[in-house]
C-alpha positions, -999 to +999 in steps of 0.1 A: +088-343+187+066-318+167+072-290+192+112-299+189+109-296+152+094-263+158+119-250+182+146-261+159+131-246+125+126-211+145+164-217+154+175-223+122+155-193+103+168-158+103+143-134+115+142-096+126+120-079+153+084-076+133+073-038+130+043-048+160+071-054+183+092-022+177+097-003+210+096+028+196+067+026+175+041+003+194+024+012+226+026-015+252-004-024+272-003-004+304+020-018+331+037-038+304+074-022+300+108-024+313+123-001+340+162-010+337+178-020+370+214-017+362+238-021+390+211-036+411+209-067+427+187-097+424+178-118+453+194-148+446+178-166+476+143-165+459+129-204+456+113-218+426+111-254+413+132-269+384+123-287+353+127-321+374+103-310+402+132-304+425+135-269+447+160-247+432+171-213+443+180-185+420+217-188+431+218-225+425+203-216+390+233-193+382+257-218+398+280-182+408+283-178+370+275-147+347+237-153+336+214-149+309+179-146+325+149-146+302+116-143+319+088-161+297+059-189+301+060-221+285+027-221+272+030-185+250+019-189+217+044-168+200+066-143+218+082-164+243+092-191+217+107-163+193+129-148+225+140-181+236+149-193+203+166-161+195+187-161+228+195-198+223+209-192+187+230-161+199+243-180+230+253-211+206+272-185+183+290-167+213+317-196+214+314-195+252+308-229+269+272-232+284+274-245+321+309-236+324+314-198+314+280-188+319+246-203+329+213-194+310+184-194+331+146-193+321+116-184+348+083-188+339+058-157+347+030-180+348+026-195+384+001-221+370+028-239+351+045-266+364+078-288+357+064-308+329+059-278+309+094-266+317+109-301+309+095-299+275+106-266+263+140-271+279+145-303+261+136-286+229+159-257+230+188-279+244+182-302+216+180-277+191+213-263+201+231-298+198+232-301+238+220-330+260+191-326+284+204-349+306+228-320+317+220-295+345+226-267+322+200-238+311+177-245+342+141-239+331+121-229+364+086-226+375+073-210+410+045-194+429+033-158+422+054-137+453+088-153+440+079-146+402+068-109+412+097-104+435+122-114+406+102-096+379+101-063+400+142-069+408+149-065+373+123-041+364+102-065+340+064-055+338+040-076+325+004-082+327-022-112+324-050-104+297-078-125+309-098-120+276-069-133+253-057-155+283-020-148+276+004-128+294+016-093+277+055-086+281+083-069+264+107-092+243+139-090+266+171-111+278+189-097+307+227-105+317+235-108+354+269-107+373+279-139+396+266-119+423+232-113+407+241-078+399+220-067+366+244-060+341+229-055+305+196-056+290+190-072+254+157-062+235+141-077+206+142-114+190+178-114+180+212-101+197+242-101+179+265-129+191+297-108+195+279-083+220+261-109+239+296-126+245+312-092+253+283-088+279+290-120+295+327-115+296+324-081+309+297-094+339+322-120+348+347-091+354+371-110+328+369-143+344+356-163+309+366-157+276+398-152+262+428-125+265+414-114+230+379-106+246+394-086+275+412-067+249+383-061+230+367-047+260+392-022+261+383-010+223+347-015+225+323+001+252+288-003+257+267+026+240+230+029+259+217+049+230+222+022+203+222-005+227+255-021+210+293-023+219+310+003+198+346+014+192+360+036+217+379+052+193+348+075+187+350+087+223+385+091+218+380+114+185+353+134+203+375+138+233+406+146+211+384+171+191+376+188+225+414+188+235+421+206+199+394+232+205+405+238+242+443+241+229+432+265+202+410+286+225+440+289+247+465+298+220+440+324+206+435+340+237+469+344+244+475+361+211+448+384+216+464+392+254+494+399+238+481+422+212+462+443+240+497+444+259+513+460+227+486+487+225+473+501+192+501+504+161+512+538+154 
């Protein structure tokens, strides 16, 4: 119950990425990074064990839906809890229905963890979101080292175990997969704009989830890799329009210049 109350408190409190987690200023340990695999497929036949102790493949976990994937571990003293809390809060505010419109999946990177740890963490986050832990939504999985490594490599998630600290070092990141397991988006940090997360799920589904308004928004917004946000397409249109105006002006000036040359020097 104390763990559940702590999770609920973290979900309720607003927070921003602390300075030490800033990807631009902090130097992560060697081998701890994310190499984005956008457009590449994750092997959905990888086998894990769910929070109930039952075997579950990644395909069964995602259920043929767009998925939000978090690689973490359940005994993590700080960072994983914040990443999962930020993900849960953003998902709660997207307005999409968990288990119907998308599936959230968490996989432990610690092969020594088992179903009891997965069940405890899952129960806390679902209850904090006002969801029943008796449903099949948001699978929390554990697995053996080969399957964990294969999944981490497929999404470019680098992590390392620090034997001195007895902790795993990893980046704070949440990933979005399409229904066929293609890596679609990466969201970094501890909090994610619900609108952007919603649009990334609608985009990953090919427009099969969400509303007509969402599909209209995707024609007005596009993902900007530099800012890692969805922004107005009008910015790109304005840039393109400026180039067209410049080209038209250059053409006009060139035509006038050629006409002057044909006229020859004035008397």
